[in-house]
FILUMKOL-929884 format. One record per residue (C-alpha): residue number from 1; residue in one letter; x, y, z. Coordinates in Angstrom, 1 decimal. Each point is the difference from the previous one (the first is absolute). Layout:
BEGIN
pt pos=NUM	code=a	X=X	Y=Y	Z=Z
...
//
This chain:
BEGIN
pt pos=1	code=m	X=284.7	Y=89.6	Z=5.7
pt pos=2	code=r	X=-2.9	Y=1.8	Z=1.7
pt pos=3	code=m	X=-3.5	Y=-1.4	Z=-0.8
pt pos=4	code=p	X=-2.6	Y=2.5	Z=-1.2
pt pos=5	code=r	X=-2.8	Y=0.9	Z=2.5
pt pos=6	code=s	X=-2.8	Y=-0.5	Z=-2.5
pt pos=7	code=l	X=-1.8	Y=-3.4	Z=0.4
pt pos=8	code=r	X=-0.7	Y=-0.1	Z=-3.7
pt pos=9	code=a	X=3.8	Y=0.5	Z=-0.8
pt pos=10	code=r	X=0.9	Y=-2.7	Z=2.5
pt pos=11	code=l	X=-2.5	Y=-2.5	Z=-1.5
pt pos=12	code=l	X=1.3	Y=0.8	Z=-3.5
pt pos=13	code=i	X=3.6	Y=-0.6	Z=1.1
pt pos=14	code=a	X=-0.9	Y=-3.2	Z=1.7
pt pos=15	code=n	X=-1.8	Y=-1.3	Z=-3.1
pt pos=16	code=l	X=3.0	Y=0.9	Z=-2.2
pt pos=17	code=v	X=2.4	Y=-1.7	Z=2.4
pt pos=18	code=v	X=-2.1	Y=-3.2	Z=-0.1
pt pos=19	code=a	X=-0.2	Y=0.2	Z=-3.8
pt pos=20	code=g	X=3.7	Y=0.6	Z=-0.3
pt pos=21	code=a	X=0.8	Y=-2.9	Z=2.3
pt pos=22	code=a	X=-2.3	Y=-2.2	Z=-2.1
pt pos=23	code=l	X=1.6	Y=1.1	Z=-3.3
pt pos=24	code=g	X=3.5	Y=-0.5	Z=1.5
pt pos=25	code=t	X=-0.8	Y=-3.5	Z=1.1
pt pos=26	code=v	X=-1.4	Y=-0.9	Z=-3.4
pt pos=27	code=a	X=3.1	Y=1.5	Z=-1.8
pt pos=28	code=v	X=2.4	Y=-2.0	Z=2.2
pt pos=29	code=a	X=-2.0	Y=-3.2	Z=-0.4
pt pos=30	code=v	X=-0.2	Y=0.3	Z=-3.8
pt pos=31	code=s	X=3.8	Y=0.9	Z=-0.2
pt pos=32	code=l	X=1.0	Y=-3.0	Z=2.0
pt pos=33	code=v	X=-2.5	Y=-2.7	Z=-1.1
pt pos=34	code=g	X=-0.9	Y=1.2	Z=-3.6
pt pos=35	code=p	X=3.3	Y=-0.8	Z=-1.8
pt pos=36	code=g	X=0.1	Y=-3.6	Z=1.4
pt pos=37	code=y	X=-3.5	Y=-0.7	Z=-1.0
pt pos=38	code=f	X=0.6	Y=1.5	Z=-3.4
pt pos=39	code=a	X=3.1	Y=-2.1	Z=-0.7
pt pos=40	code=s	X=-1.8	Y=-3.1	Z=1.2
pt pos=41	code=a	X=-2.9	Y=0.8	Z=-2.4
pt pos=42	code=m	X=2.4	Y=0.4	Z=-3.0
pt pos=43	code=g	X=1.3	Y=-3.5	Z=0.5
pt pos=44	code=h	X=3.7	Y=0.6	Z=-1.2
pt pos=45	code=s	X=2.5	Y=-2.6	Z=1.2
pt pos=46	code=p	X=3.5	Y=1.1	Z=1.2
pt pos=47	code=s	X=1.9	Y=-1.9	Z=-2.8
pt pos=48	code=d	X=-1.8	Y=1.8	Z=-2.8
pt pos=49	code=t	X=2.3	Y=3.0	Z=-0.7
pt pos=50	code=m	X=-2.2	Y=1.7	Z=-2.5
pt pos=51	code=g	X=-3.0	Y=-0.6	Z=2.1
pt pos=52	code=q	X=1.9	Y=1.5	Z=3.0
pt pos=53	code=m	X=0.8	Y=3.2	Z=-1.9
pt pos=54	code=m	X=-3.6	Y=0.3	Z=-1.1
pt pos=55	code=s	X=-1.1	Y=-0.6	Z=3.5
pt pos=56	code=d	X=2.3	Y=2.7	Z=1.4
pt pos=57	code=a	X=-1.2	Y=2.6	Z=-2.6
pt pos=58	code=t	X=-3.6	Y=-1.0	Z=0.7
pt pos=59	code=s	X=0.5	Y=0.2	Z=3.7
pt pos=60	code=a	X=1.5	Y=3.5	Z=-0.3
pt pos=61	code=a	X=-3.0	Y=1.1	Z=-2.1
pt pos=62	code=f	X=-2.3	Y=-1.6	Z=2.6
pt pos=63	code=v	X=1.6	Y=1.8	Z=2.9
pt pos=64	code=d	X=-0.1	Y=3.3	Z=-1.9
pt pos=65	code=a	X=-3.7	Y=-0.5	Z=-0.8
pt pos=66	code=v	X=-0.8	Y=-1.0	Z=3.5
pt pos=67	code=r	X=1.8	Y=3.1	Z=1.3
pt pos=68	code=n	X=-1.8	Y=2.3	Z=-2.4
pt pos=69	code=a	X=-3.3	Y=-1.6	Z=0.9
pt pos=70	code=l	X=0.7	Y=0.4	Z=3.7
pt pos=71	code=v	X=0.8	Y=3.7	Z=-0.4
pt pos=72	code=a	X=-3.2	Y=0.5	Z=-2.0
pt pos=73	code=a	X=-2.0	Y=-2.0	Z=2.5
pt pos=74	code=s	X=1.5	Y=2.0	Z=2.8
pt pos=75	code=l	X=-0.9	Y=3.3	Z=-1.5
pt pos=76	code=i	X=-3.5	Y=-1.2	Z=-0.7
pt pos=77	code=a	X=-0.3	Y=-1.4	Z=3.5
pt pos=78	code=v	X=1.3	Y=3.2	Z=1.6
pt pos=79	code=i	X=-2.5	Y=2.1	Z=-1.9
pt pos=80	code=t	X=-2.8	Y=-2.4	Z=0.8
pt pos=81	code=a	X=1.1	Y=0.0	Z=3.7
pt pos=82	code=v	X=0.0	Y=3.8	Z=0.2
pt pos=83	code=v	X=-3.5	Y=0.3	Z=-1.5
pt pos=84	code=v	X=-1.5	Y=-2.8	Z=2.1
pt pos=85	code=s	X=1.8	Y=1.3	Z=3.1
pt pos=86	code=l	X=-1.2	Y=3.5	Z=-0.5
pt pos=87	code=a	X=-3.6	Y=-1.2	Z=-0.3
pt pos=88	code=v	X=0.2	Y=-2.4	Z=2.9
pt pos=89	code=s	X=2.0	Y=2.3	Z=2.3
pt pos=90	code=g	X=-2.4	Y=2.9	Z=-0.8
pt pos=91	code=r	X=-3.0	Y=-2.2	Z=0.9
pt pos=92	code=i	X=1.6	Y=-0.9	Z=3.3
pt pos=93	code=a	X=1.5	Y=3.4	Z=0.8
pt pos=94	code=r	X=-3.0	Y=2.1	Z=-0.9
pt pos=95	code=p	X=-2.2	Y=-1.1	Z=2.9
pt pos=96	code=v	X=3.0	Y=0.3	Z=2.4
pt pos=97	code=s	X=0.6	Y=3.5	Z=-1.3
pt pos=98	code=r	X=-3.6	Y=0.9	Z=0.6
pt pos=99	code=l	X=0.2	Y=-1.4	Z=3.6
pt pos=100	code=s	X=3.2	Y=2.0	Z=0.6
pt pos=101	code=a	X=-1.6	Y=3.2	Z=-1.3
pt pos=102	code=a	X=-3.2	Y=-0.6	Z=2.1
pt pos=103	code=a	X=2.1	Y=-0.7	Z=3.1
pt pos=104	code=r	X=1.8	Y=3.3	Z=-0.4
pt pos=105	code=r	X=-3.3	Y=1.8	Z=-0.3
pt pos=106	code=i	X=-1.4	Y=-1.7	Z=3.1
pt pos=107	code=a	X=3.2	Y=1.0	Z=1.8
pt pos=108	code=a	X=-0.7	Y=3.6	Z=-1.0
pt pos=109	code=g	X=-3.5	Y=-0.3	Z=1.7
pt pos=110	code=h	X=-2.2	Y=-1.0	Z=-2.9
pt pos=111	code=y	X=-1.6	Y=-3.0	Z=1.8
pt pos=112	code=a	X=-2.8	Y=-0.4	Z=-2.6
pt pos=113	code=e	X=2.6	Y=-1.3	Z=-2.5
pt pos=114	code=r	X=-0.7	Y=-3.4	Z=-1.5
pt pos=115	code=v	X=1.6	Y=-2.1	Z=-2.8
pt pos=116	code=p	X=-1.9	Y=-2.0	Z=-2.6
pt pos=117	code=e	X=-0.2	Y=-3.7	Z=0.4
pt pos=118	code=a	X=2.8	Y=-1.8	Z=-1.8
pt pos=119	code=g	X=-1.7	Y=-3.4	Z=-0.6
pt pos=120	code=e	X=0.9	Y=-3.2	Z=1.6
pt pos=121	code=g	X=3.4	Y=-1.1	Z=1.5
pt pos=122	code=e	X=2.4	Y=1.6	Z=2.4
pt pos=123	code=i	X=-0.3	Y=3.5	Z=-1.7
pt pos=124	code=g	X=-3.7	Y=-0.1	Z=0.3
pt pos=125	code=d	X=0.2	Y=-1.1	Z=3.7
pt pos=126	code=l	X=2.4	Y=2.8	Z=0.6
pt pos=127	code=a	X=-2.3	Y=2.6	Z=-1.6
pt pos=128	code=e	X=-3.0	Y=-1.3	Z=2.0
pt pos=129	code=t	X=2.0	Y=0.0	Z=3.3
pt pos=130	code=f	X=1.3	Y=3.5	Z=-0.8
pt pos=131	code=n	X=-3.6	Y=1.3	Z=-0.6
pt pos=132	code=a	X=-1.1	Y=-1.6	Z=3.3
pt pos=133	code=m	X=2.9	Y=1.7	Z=1.8
pt pos=134	code=a	X=-0.9	Y=3.3	Z=-1.6
pt pos=135	code=g	X=-3.6	Y=-0.4	Z=1.1
pt pos=136	code=s	X=1.1	Y=-0.7	Z=3.5
pt pos=137	code=l	X=2.3	Y=3.0	Z=0.1
pt pos=138	code=e	X=-2.8	Y=2.2	Z=-1.4
pt pos=139	code=a	X=-2.5	Y=-1.2	Z=2.7
pt pos=140	code=t	X=2.6	Y=0.5	Z=2.7
pt pos=141	code=e	X=0.7	Y=3.5	Z=-1.2
pt pos=142	code=r	X=-3.7	Y=0.8	Z=-0.2
pt pos=143	code=r	X=-0.5	Y=-1.3	Z=3.6
pt pos=144	code=r	X=3.0	Y=2.1	Z=1.1
pt pos=145	code=l	X=-1.4	Y=3.2	Z=-1.4
pt pos=146	code=q	X=-3.4	Y=-0.8	Z=1.4
pt pos=147	code=l	X=1.5	Y=-0.7	Z=3.4
pt pos=148	code=v	X=1.8	Y=3.4	Z=-0.1
pt pos=149	code=g	X=-3.2	Y=1.7	Z=-0.9
pt pos=150	code=d	X=-2.0	Y=-1.9	Z=2.6
pt pos=151	code=v	X=2.5	Y=0.7	Z=2.8
pt pos=152	code=a	X=0.1	Y=3.7	Z=-0.9
pt pos=153	code=h	X=-3.8	Y=0.1	Z=0.1
pt pos=154	code=e	X=-0.2	Y=-1.9	Z=3.3
pt pos=155	code=l	X=2.6	Y=2.2	Z=1.7
pt pos=156	code=r	X=-1.6	Y=3.2	Z=-1.3
pt pos=157	code=t	X=-3.1	Y=-0.1	Z=2.3
pt pos=158	code=p	X=1.6	Y=-0.5	Z=3.4
pt pos=159	code=l	X=2.9	Y=2.4	Z=-0.9
pt pos=160	code=a	X=-2.6	Y=2.7	Z=-1.1
pt pos=161	code=t	X=-1.9	Y=-0.6	Z=3.3
pt pos=162	code=l	X=3.2	Y=0.3	Z=2.0
pt pos=163	code=d	X=1.2	Y=3.1	Z=-1.9
pt pos=164	code=g	X=-3.4	Y=1.7	Z=0.4
pt pos=165	code=y	X=-0.2	Y=-0.6	Z=3.8
pt pos=166	code=l	X=3.6	Y=1.0	Z=0.6
pt pos=167	code=e	X=-0.5	Y=3.2	Z=-2.0
pt pos=168	code=g	X=-3.1	Y=0.7	Z=2.0
pt pos=169	code=l	X=1.9	Y=-0.6	Z=3.3
pt pos=170	code=e	X=2.8	Y=2.2	Z=-1.2
pt pos=171	code=d	X=-2.3	Y=2.9	Z=-0.9
pt pos=172	code=g	X=-2.1	Y=-0.5	Z=3.2
pt pos=173	code=v	X=-3.2	Y=-0.8	Z=-2.0
pt pos=174	code=i	X=-0.2	Y=-3.5	Z=1.6
pt pos=175	code=e	X=0.4	Y=-0.4	Z=3.7
pt pos=176	code=p	X=2.4	Y=-2.6	Z=1.2
pt pos=177	code=k	X=-2.6	Y=-2.2	Z=1.7
pt pos=178	code=d	X=0.2	Y=-3.7	Z=0.8
pt pos=179	code=e	X=-2.3	Y=-0.8	Z=-2.9
pt pos=180	code=t	X=2.3	Y=1.8	Z=-2.4
pt pos=181	code=w	X=3.0	Y=-1.9	Z=1.2
pt pos=182	code=r	X=-1.9	Y=-3.3	Z=-0.2
pt pos=183	code=l	X=-1.0	Y=0.7	Z=-3.6
pt pos=184	code=l	X=3.6	Y=0.9	Z=-0.9
pt pos=185	code=r	X=1.2	Y=-3.2	Z=1.7
pt pos=186	code=s	X=-2.5	Y=-2.1	Z=-1.9
pt pos=187	code=e	X=1.2	Y=1.5	Z=-3.3
pt pos=188	code=t	X=3.6	Y=-0.7	Z=0.8
pt pos=189	code=a	X=-1.0	Y=-3.5	Z=1.1
pt pos=190	code=r	X=-1.7	Y=-0.5	Z=-3.4
pt pos=191	code=l	X=3.1	Y=1.1	Z=-1.8
pt pos=192	code=t	X=2.1	Y=-2.4	Z=2.1
pt pos=193	code=r	X=-2.3	Y=-2.9	Z=-0.7
pt pos=194	code=l	X=0.0	Y=0.7	Z=-3.7
pt pos=195	code=v	X=3.8	Y=0.1	Z=-0.2
pt pos=196	code=d	X=0.3	Y=-3.1	Z=2.1
pt pos=197	code=e	X=-2.5	Y=-1.9	Z=-2.2
pt pos=198	code=l	X=1.7	Y=1.1	Z=-3.2
pt pos=199	code=a	X=3.4	Y=-1.1	Z=1.4
pt pos=200	code=e	X=-1.5	Y=-3.4	Z=1.0
pt pos=201	code=l	X=-1.7	Y=-0.4	Z=-3.4
pt pos=202	code=w	X=3.3	Y=0.7	Z=-1.7
pt pos=203	code=r	X=1.9	Y=-2.5	Z=2.1
pt pos=204	code=a	X=-2.7	Y=-2.6	Z=-0.6
pt pos=205	code=e	X=-0.1	Y=0.5	Z=-3.8
pt pos=206	code=a	X=3.8	Y=-0.1	Z=-0.1
pt pos=207	code=h	X=0.1	Y=-3.2	Z=2.2
pt pos=208	code=q	X=2.0	Y=1.9	Z=2.7
pt pos=209	code=l	X=-2.3	Y=-0.9	Z=2.9
pt pos=210	code=p	X=1.4	Y=-2.5	Z=2.5
pt pos=211	code=l	X=-2.4	Y=-2.9	Z=0.1
pt pos=212	code=k	X=0.0	Y=-2.8	Z=2.6
pt pos=213	code=i	X=-1.7	Y=-2.9	Z=-2.0
pt pos=214	code=e	X=-1.3	Y=-2.7	Z=2.4
pt pos=215	code=r	X=-3.0	Y=-2.1	Z=0.8
pt pos=216	code=v	X=-2.8	Y=2.4	Z=0.9
pt pos=217	code=d	X=-3.6	Y=-0.9	Z=1.1
pt pos=218	code=l	X=-2.1	Y=2.5	Z=-2.0
pt pos=219	code=g	X=-3.0	Y=-0.7	Z=2.3
pt pos=220	code=e	X=2.0	Y=1.2	Z=3.0
pt pos=221	code=v	X=1.2	Y=3.1	Z=-1.9
pt pos=222	code=c	X=-3.6	Y=0.8	Z=-1.0
pt pos=223	code=r	X=-1.3	Y=-0.4	Z=3.6
pt pos=224	code=d	X=2.7	Y=2.4	Z=1.3
pt pos=225	code=v	X=-0.8	Y=2.6	Z=-2.7
pt pos=226	code=v	X=-3.8	Y=-0.3	Z=0.5
pt pos=227	code=e	X=0.4	Y=0.5	Z=3.7
pt pos=228	code=r	X=2.1	Y=3.1	Z=-0.6
pt pos=229	code=f	X=-2.7	Y=1.6	Z=-2.3
pt pos=230	code=t	X=-3.0	Y=-1.0	Z=2.0
pt pos=231	code=p	X=-0.2	Y=3.3	Z=2.0
pt pos=232	code=l	X=0.1	Y=2.0	Z=-3.3
pt pos=233	code=a	X=-2.6	Y=-2.2	Z=-1.6
pt pos=234	code=e	X=-2.3	Y=0.4	Z=3.0
pt pos=235	code=e	X=0.5	Y=3.8	Z=-0.1
pt pos=236	code=r	X=-1.2	Y=0.0	Z=-3.6
pt pos=237	code=h	X=-2.8	Y=-2.5	Z=0.8
pt pos=238	code=i	X=1.5	Y=-2.6	Z=-2.3
pt pos=239	code=g	X=0.1	Y=-3.7	Z=0.9
pt pos=240	code=l	X=3.2	Y=-2.0	Z=-0.4
pt pos=241	code=a	X=-0.6	Y=-3.7	Z=-0.7
pt pos=242	code=l	X=2.9	Y=-2.5	Z=0.2
pt pos=243	code=d	X=-0.1	Y=-3.4	Z=-1.8
pt pos=244	code=v	X=3.3	Y=-1.9	Z=0.2
pt pos=245	code=p	X=0.7	Y=-3.7	Z=0.5
pt pos=246	code=a	X=2.1	Y=-1.4	Z=2.9
pt pos=247	code=a	X=3.2	Y=0.4	Z=-2.1
pt pos=248	code=t	X=0.8	Y=1.7	Z=-3.3
pt pos=249	code=p	X=3.7	Y=-0.5	Z=-0.5
pt pos=250	code=a	X=1.9	Y=2.2	Z=-2.5
pt pos=251	code=r	X=3.6	Y=0.8	Z=-0.9
pt pos=252	code=a	X=0.2	Y=3.7	Z=0.6
pt pos=253	code=d	X=1.3	Y=2.9	Z=2.2
pt pos=254	code=r	X=-2.4	Y=0.3	Z=2.9
pt pos=255	code=d	X=0.3	Y=3.8	Z=0.4
pt pos=256	code=r	X=-0.5	Y=0.6	Z=-3.7
pt pos=257	code=v	X=-3.1	Y=-2.2	Z=-0.1
pt pos=258	code=s	X=-1.3	Y=1.9	Z=3.0
pt pos=259	code=q	X=0.6	Y=3.2	Z=-1.8
pt pos=260	code=i	X=-1.8	Y=-1.2	Z=-3.1
pt pos=261	code=v	X=-3.1	Y=-1.2	Z=1.9
pt pos=262	code=a	X=0.0	Y=3.2	Z=2.1
pt pos=263	code=n	X=0.0	Y=2.1	Z=-3.2
pt pos=264	code=y	X=-2.9	Y=-2.0	Z=-1.4
pt pos=265	code=i	X=-2.1	Y=0.3	Z=3.2
pt pos=266	code=s	X=0.8	Y=3.7	Z=0.4
pt pos=267	code=n	X=-1.1	Y=0.7	Z=-3.5
pt pos=268	code=a	X=-3.2	Y=-2.1	Z=0.4
pt pos=269	code=i	X=-0.9	Y=1.8	Z=3.2
pt pos=270	code=r	X=0.8	Y=3.4	Z=-1.6
pt pos=271	code=y	X=-2.3	Y=-0.6	Z=-3.0
pt pos=272	code=a	X=-2.7	Y=-2.3	Z=1.4
pt pos=273	code=p	X=-3.3	Y=1.7	Z=1.0
pt pos=274	code=a	X=-1.0	Y=0.2	Z=3.6
pt pos=275	code=g	X=-2.0	Y=-3.1	Z=1.1
pt pos=276	code=s	X=1.7	Y=-2.3	Z=-2.6
pt pos=277	code=s	X=2.4	Y=-2.8	Z=0.8
pt pos=278	code=v	X=3.6	Y=-1.0	Z=-1.1
pt pos=279	code=a	X=0.9	Y=-3.7	Z=-0.2
pt pos=280	code=v	X=3.5	Y=-1.2	Z=0.4
pt pos=281	code=s	X=0.8	Y=-3.6	Z=-1.1
pt pos=282	code=a	X=3.0	Y=-2.3	Z=-0.6
pt pos=283	code=r	X=0.2	Y=-3.2	Z=-2.0
pt pos=284	code=v	X=2.5	Y=-2.4	Z=-1.4
pt pos=285	code=q	X=-0.7	Y=-0.7	Z=-3.7
pt pos=286	code=g	X=2.3	Y=-2.5	Z=-1.5
pt pos=287	code=a	X=3.5	Y=1.4	Z=0.1
pt pos=288	code=s	X=-1.1	Y=3.4	Z=1.1
pt pos=289	code=a	X=-1.3	Y=1.6	Z=3.2
pt pos=290	code=v	X=-2.4	Y=2.8	Z=-0.5
pt pos=291	code=v	X=-1.3	Y=2.8	Z=2.2
pt pos=292	code=a	X=-3.1	Y=1.9	Z=-1.1
pt pos=293	code=v	X=-1.6	Y=3.1	Z=1.4
pt pos=294	code=t	X=-3.5	Y=0.6	Z=-1.3
pt pos=295	code=d	X=-2.0	Y=3.2	Z=0.6
pt pos=296	code=e	X=-3.4	Y=1.4	Z=-0.9
pt pos=297	code=g	X=1.2	Y=3.3	Z=-1.4
pt pos=298	code=a	X=-0.4	Y=1.7	Z=-3.4
pt pos=299	code=g	X=1.7	Y=-2.9	Z=-1.9
pt pos=300	code=l	X=2.2	Y=0.3	Z=-3.0
pt pos=301	code=a	X=-0.5	Y=0.0	Z=-3.8
pt pos=302	code=a	X=1.8	Y=-2.6	Z=-2.1
pt pos=303	code=d	X=2.6	Y=2.5	Z=-1.2
pt pos=304	code=q	X=0.8	Y=1.1	Z=3.6
pt pos=305	code=l	X=1.0	Y=-3.5	Z=1.3
pt pos=306	code=e	X=3.6	Y=0.5	Z=-1.2
pt pos=307	code=i	X=0.5	Y=3.7	Z=0.1
pt pos=308	code=v	X=-1.2	Y=0.2	Z=3.6
pt pos=309	code=f	X=3.4	Y=-1.4	Z=0.9
pt pos=310	code=e	X=1.9	Y=2.8	Z=-1.8
pt pos=311	code=r	X=1.6	Y=2.7	Z=2.1
pt pos=312	code=f	X=-2.2	Y=3.0	Z=0.8
pt pos=313	code=y	X=-3.1	Y=-1.4	Z=-1.7
pt pos=314	code=r	X=-3.2	Y=1.0	Z=1.7
pt pos=315	code=v	X=-3.4	Y=-1.4	Z=-0.5
pt pos=316	code=d	X=-1.5	Y=3.0	Z=1.7
pt pos=317	code=p	X=2.7	Y=2.7	Z=0.1
pt pos=318	code=s	X=-1.7	Y=2.6	Z=2.1
pt pos=319	code=r	X=-1.1	Y=-2.4	Z=2.7
pt pos=320	code=t	X=3.3	Y=-1.8	Z=0.2
pt pos=321	code=r	X=2.0	Y=3.2	Z=0.4
pt pos=322	code=a	X=-2.5	Y=1.2	Z=2.7
pt pos=323	code=l	X=0.5	Y=-3.3	Z=1.9
pt pos=324	code=g	X=3.8	Y=0.3	Z=-0.2
pt pos=325	code=g	X=0.8	Y=-2.8	Z=-2.4
pt pos=326	code=s	X=3.3	Y=0.3	Z=-1.8
pt pos=327	code=g	X=-1.1	Y=-2.0	Z=-3.1
pt pos=328	code=i	X=3.0	Y=-2.3	Z=0.0
pt pos=329	code=g	X=-1.0	Y=-2.6	Z=2.6
pt pos=330	code=l	X=-1.2	Y=-2.5	Z=-2.6
pt pos=331	code=a	X=3.1	Y=0.5	Z=-2.1
pt pos=332	code=i	X=2.1	Y=-0.9	Z=3.0
pt pos=333	code=v	X=-2.2	Y=-3.1	Z=0.5
pt pos=334	code=r	X=0.6	Y=-1.2	Z=-3.5
pt pos=335	code=a	X=3.7	Y=0.6	Z=0.2
pt pos=336	code=l	X=0.2	Y=-1.9	Z=3.3
pt pos=337	code=a	X=-2.0	Y=-2.9	Z=-1.3
pt pos=338	code=d	X=2.3	Y=-0.2	Z=-3.1
pt pos=339	code=a	X=3.1	Y=0.2	Z=2.2
pt pos=340	code=m	X=-1.3	Y=-3.1	Z=2.0
pt pos=341	code=g	X=-0.7	Y=-2.0	Z=-3.1
pt pos=342	code=g	X=-3.7	Y=0.6	Z=0.0
pt pos=343	code=r	X=-2.5	Y=2.4	Z=-1.6
pt pos=344	code=a	X=-2.6	Y=2.5	Z=1.1
pt pos=345	code=y	X=-3.2	Y=0.6	Z=-2.0
pt pos=346	code=a	X=-3.6	Y=1.1	Z=0.4
pt pos=347	code=e	X=-3.4	Y=-1.4	Z=-1.0
pt pos=348	code=s	X=-3.4	Y=1.7	Z=-0.2
pt pos=349	code=d	X=-3.4	Y=-0.6	Z=-1.6
pt pos=350	code=g	X=-0.1	Y=3.7	Z=-1.0
pt pos=351	code=p	X=-0.9	Y=3.4	Z=1.4
pt pos=352	code=g	X=-2.4	Y=-0.3	Z=3.0
pt pos=353	code=h	X=0.8	Y=-3.6	Z=0.7
pt pos=354	code=g	X=3.0	Y=0.3	Z=2.3
pt pos=355	code=s	X=3.6	Y=-1.1	Z=-0.6
pt pos=356	code=r	X=2.3	Y=-2.9	Z=1.0
pt pos=357	code=f	X=3.7	Y=0.5	Z=0.4
pt pos=358	code=l	X=2.2	Y=-3.0	Z=0.1
pt pos=359	code=v	X=3.7	Y=-0.9	Z=0.5
pt pos=360	code=e	X=1.2	Y=-3.4	Z=-1.2
pt pos=361	code=l	X=3.2	Y=-1.4	Z=1.5
pt pos=362	code=p	X=1.9	Y=-3.3	Z=-0.3
pt pos=363	code=a	X=-1.4	Y=-2.6	Z=2.4
pt pos=364	code=a	X=2.4	Y=-1.5	Z=2.5
//
């Protein structure tokens, strides 16, 4: 026999099977035990012929009455079981049916779908988990669409520049001078950098980056990165200050930590005003090792402290594009920190008071 697909029908059949088994058990028990108890209660002795005849007739009537009572009780029990089972199975199956329908709509692309809370218990937990999953899918889809739009926007400018110059070269309007080739080369380099950073961001967020987690001295990493950026800082008339203890051990990938610190310092030098300073520090705080890069730039508002790590977010769009920033460096920083079991975040006292970018990693 093939079971029906409906959960409500299955619950109804299960309840009826349980009720039938209980009624069958009662009927067998009464049939086997009832006559003996009845004869014992009547108190007839085996030598009393008349009493024995009366006992046989009474026993037959008793058995017949019990059989009729069991049939009537079975009918009443079956009707009651059906009514109660329909009510209970409907109460259980209805939220599941809503979940199933909502899942089909989400599969069709309606990510804003939600189900009403189903109270306490496992069904309620299932509904709450389903809504959390739907919210996560909706946010992921929103980020995906935003990423597609942002990538298209970022690619449009260098592609338009390349197309314009190539058309001018083809028509003879622009002379093929060294300056022209350098400009075209810079635009292709910008496209290559953007594609490479997008690929690295995807691998980091998908946990596909190979990481070599080992004991790393954050102070030594900071010294190497500061030394690398000192010529650029001097060119911009910005002072680089280093404040690290003798040893700041952490469990991390050395190259990725260097990439994070370099991104922080590069951004600080890019946005800090000439004549200001950028401070790089490293400390062990409890179970964490923290690197901080503090600048005296424009600062961040409270609502910018989180979204500044989102891909393609720009505090100053025109200035960032002019300086060649891709807008996804901090998104890569956060993804790398998460991949190493740490976190990246920012602090600021508000616009005009500078910013502090930090990465927190497990201490060794």
